[in-house]
C-alpha positions in Angstrom: 0.1 -0.2 -0.2 1.4 3.4 -0.7 -0.7 6.2 -0.6 -0.7 7.8 2.5 -3.4 10.3 3.1 -1.8 13.0 4.5 -4.6 14.9 5.9 -4.1 16.7 9.1 -7.6 15.2 10.4 -5.8 11.8 10.8 -6.0 10.6 14.4 -4.7 7.4 15.6 -7.3 4.8 16.3 -7.6 2.6 19.4 -9.1 -0.3 18.3 -10.8 -2.3 20.8 -11.4 -5.6 19.7 -12.8 -8.5 21.0 -9.8 -11.4 22.8 -10.4 -14.6 21.3 -11.3 -17.8 23.6 -9.1 -19.8 21.6 -6.3 -22.2 22.5 -4.0 -20.7 19.6 -1.9 -17.5 20.1 -1.9 -14.8 17.7 0.3 -12.7 17.1 0.3 -9.7 14.9 3.2 -7.8 13.1 2.8 -4.4 11.4 5.0 -1.6 10.0 6.3 0.0 6.8 7.7 -2.0 3.7 11.5 -2.3 4.1 11.0 -2.5 7.8 11.9 -6.4 8.4 8.5 -8.3 9.1 8.8 -11.0 6.3 12.4 -11.7 7.5 11.5 -11.6 10.8 8.4 -14.0 9.9 10.8 -17.0 8.6 13.0 -16.1 11.7 10.0 -16.9 14.0 9.1 -20.2 11.8 12.3 -21.4 11.8 13.1 -20.7 15.7 9.6 -22.2 16.8 9.7 -26.0 18.4 7.7 -28.6 17.1 5.3 -28.6 19.7 3.5 -25.5 18.4 2.4 -25.3 14.9 2.3 -21.9 13.0 0.0 -20.3 10.7 1.7 -17.1 8.4 -1.5 -15.0 7.2 -0.7 -12.5 4.8 -2.8 -9.4 5.0 -4.7 -8.6 2.4 -4.5 -11.9 0.9 -2.7 -13.5 -2.2 -6.0 -13.1 -4.1 -6.4 -9.4 -3.5 -2.7 -8.5 -4.1 -3.4 -10.2 -7.5 -6.6 -8.0 -8.2 -5.1 -5.9 -11.1 -6.1 -2.4 -10.2 -4.5 -3.3 -6.7 -1.5 -3.9 -8.2 -2.0 -0.9 -10.1 -2.9 0.9 -6.9 0.7 0.5 -5.4 3.2 0.3 -8.7 3.1 3.1 -11.5 5.0 1.4 -13.8 2.4 -1.0 -14.9 0.7 1.7 -17.0 -2.9 1.8 -15.5 -4.6 4.9 -15.7 -4.8 5.9 -12.2 -8.2 8.4 -12.7 -10.1 5.0 -12.8 -8.4 3.5 -9.6 -10.8 4.4 -6.6 -8.5 5.0 -3.3 -11.3 4.3 -0.9 -12.8 1.3 -2.7 -9.7 -0.7 -3.0 -8.8 0.2 1.1 -12.7 -0.9 1.6 -11.8 -4.4 -0.1 -8.7 -4.5 2.0 -10.4 -4.4 5.6 -13.0 -6.8 4.5 -10.6 -8.9 3.2 -9.1 -9.2 6.7 -12.4 -10.0 8.5 -12.6 -13.0 5.5 -9.7 -14.4 6.3 -10.2 -14.4 9.9 -13.5 -16.3 9.7 -11.8 -18.4 7.1 -8.0 -18.8 8.2 -7.3 -17.3 11.7 -10.0 -18.4 13.8 -9.3 -22.3 12.5 -6.2 -22.2 13.2 -6.4 -20.7 16.5 -9.1 -23.2 17.4 -6.6 -26.2 16.6 -3.9 -24.5 19.0 -1.7 -22.4 16.2 0.5 -19.8 16.7 -0.9 -17.6 14.1 1.7 -14.8 12.9 -0.5 -12.0 11.5 1.7 -9.8 8.9 0.1 -6.2 8.3 -2.7 -7.1 10.8 -4.9 -4.3 11.9 -2.6 -1.2 11.8 -1.5 -1.0 8.7 -5.0 0.1 7.2 -5.3 2.7 9.7 -1.7 4.6 8.9 -3.4 5.6 5.1 -6.5 6.0 6.5 -8.6 6.5 10.0 -11.9 7.6 9.1 -14.6 5.9 10.9 -15.5 4.0 7.4 -12.2 2.0 7.5 -11.8 2.2 11.5 -15.1 0.6 12.6 -15.3 -2.9 10.9 -11.9 -3.6 11.9 -13.1 -3.5 15.6 -14.2 -6.8 14.6 -10.7 -8.5 14.5 -9.6 -10.2 17.5 -7.1 -8.5 20.1 -3.6 -10.0 19.3 -1.9 -11.8 22.1 1.1 -10.0 21.2 1.4 -7.0 18.8 4.7 -5.9 17.1 5.7 -2.8 15.2 8.7 -3.1 13.5 10.4 0.2 13.0 13.3 2.4 11.6 14.4 5.6 10.2 12.1 7.0 7.4 14.9 7.5 5.2 16.1 4.4 5.4 13.5 2.5 5.2 12.8 4.2 1.6 16.1 3.4 0.6 15.6 -0.5 1.3 12.6 -0.4 -0.4 14.3 1.8 -3.6 17.2 -1.0 -3.4 15.0 -4.0 -3.8 15.6 -5.9 -7.2 12.0 -6.2 -7.6 10.6 -3.1 -6.1 7.4 -1.6 -7.9 7.5 1.9 -8.8 5.6 3.3 -5.7 3.7 6.6 -6.2 5.4 7.6 -2.4 8.0 10.5 -1.6 10.2 10.5 1.3 7.5 12.8 2.9 5.1 10.2 2.5 7.1 7.7 4.1 8.2 10.0 7.3 4.3 10.9 7.7 3.8 6.8 7.6 6.6 6.0 10.2 5.2 8.4 12.3 1.4 6.9 11.9 2.7 3.7 12.7 4.5 4.7 16.3 1.6 6.6 17.2 -0.4 3.4 16.3 1.6 1.3 18.5 1.3 3.6 21.8 -2.0 4.1 21.5 -2.7 0.2 20.9 0.1 -0.9 23.3 1.6 -2.7 21.0 5.4 -3.2 21.1 8.1 -1.3 19.0 11.0 -3.5 17.4 14.5 -1.1 16.3 15.4 -2.6 12.7 17.6 0.0 11.9 20.4 -2.9 12.2 20.5 -6.5 11.7 18.7 -8.2 13.9 19.1 -11.3 16.0 15.6 -10.4 18.0 17.0 -11.5 21.3 15.0 -8.1 22.8 11.9 -9.9 21.2 12.5 -13.2 22.5 11.4 -12.5 26.4 7.8 -11.2 24.9 7.5 -14.5 22.2 7.9 -16.5 25.6 5.5 -14.7 27.4 2.7 -15.1 24.9 3.5 -18.2 24.4 4.3 -19.3 28.4 0.8 -21.4 29.1 1.8 -22.9 25.9 4.1 -26.2 26.0 7.2 -25.8 24.0 7.8 -22.7 22.4 10.9 -20.9 20.7 14.1 -23.7 20.1 
């Protein structure tokens, strides 16, 4: 997602979703592009013991990411006429996709005792628009057992994304990225997410105690 609403009316939303009542654990991972979320997911799934199965859920889902207008929204090189793209409509679709995946994927996995790792869970849509039409449906998402925000200086994140060999041509500026990063930090504070500094290569030692506490009632855990 690349269109950051710069409106001064943006306010950090506090999500009061219900706690889930399943035996599994729900981990939410948020942060700007380039902050190391995908690397952390790979590390965590390799570090987990065999006692706790893991389910990784990327939001929005693959079918949404494959949608032509969604791809064109975040990649100018595809050559779509951007005047034909309704930003609000696509954002609503992305919010709805999260609710659909909660019922279809997250709930069954939690019921089976999985650690469900949700990448770009509930806070990411709010960074780009906090209007009630978007925030109200997100209140239906379960409150995570642990929420993490991956964070680094905005210029560093911007350069990391530009350096990717397969990076799409984002219609985003350094100022947009700065606004985006600051909003993630405000949302983390309001929603009690822990902030993980990924400015330098990270062994996630600081995250391990949080993960162990989240998993403490369960057998096994981090290997």
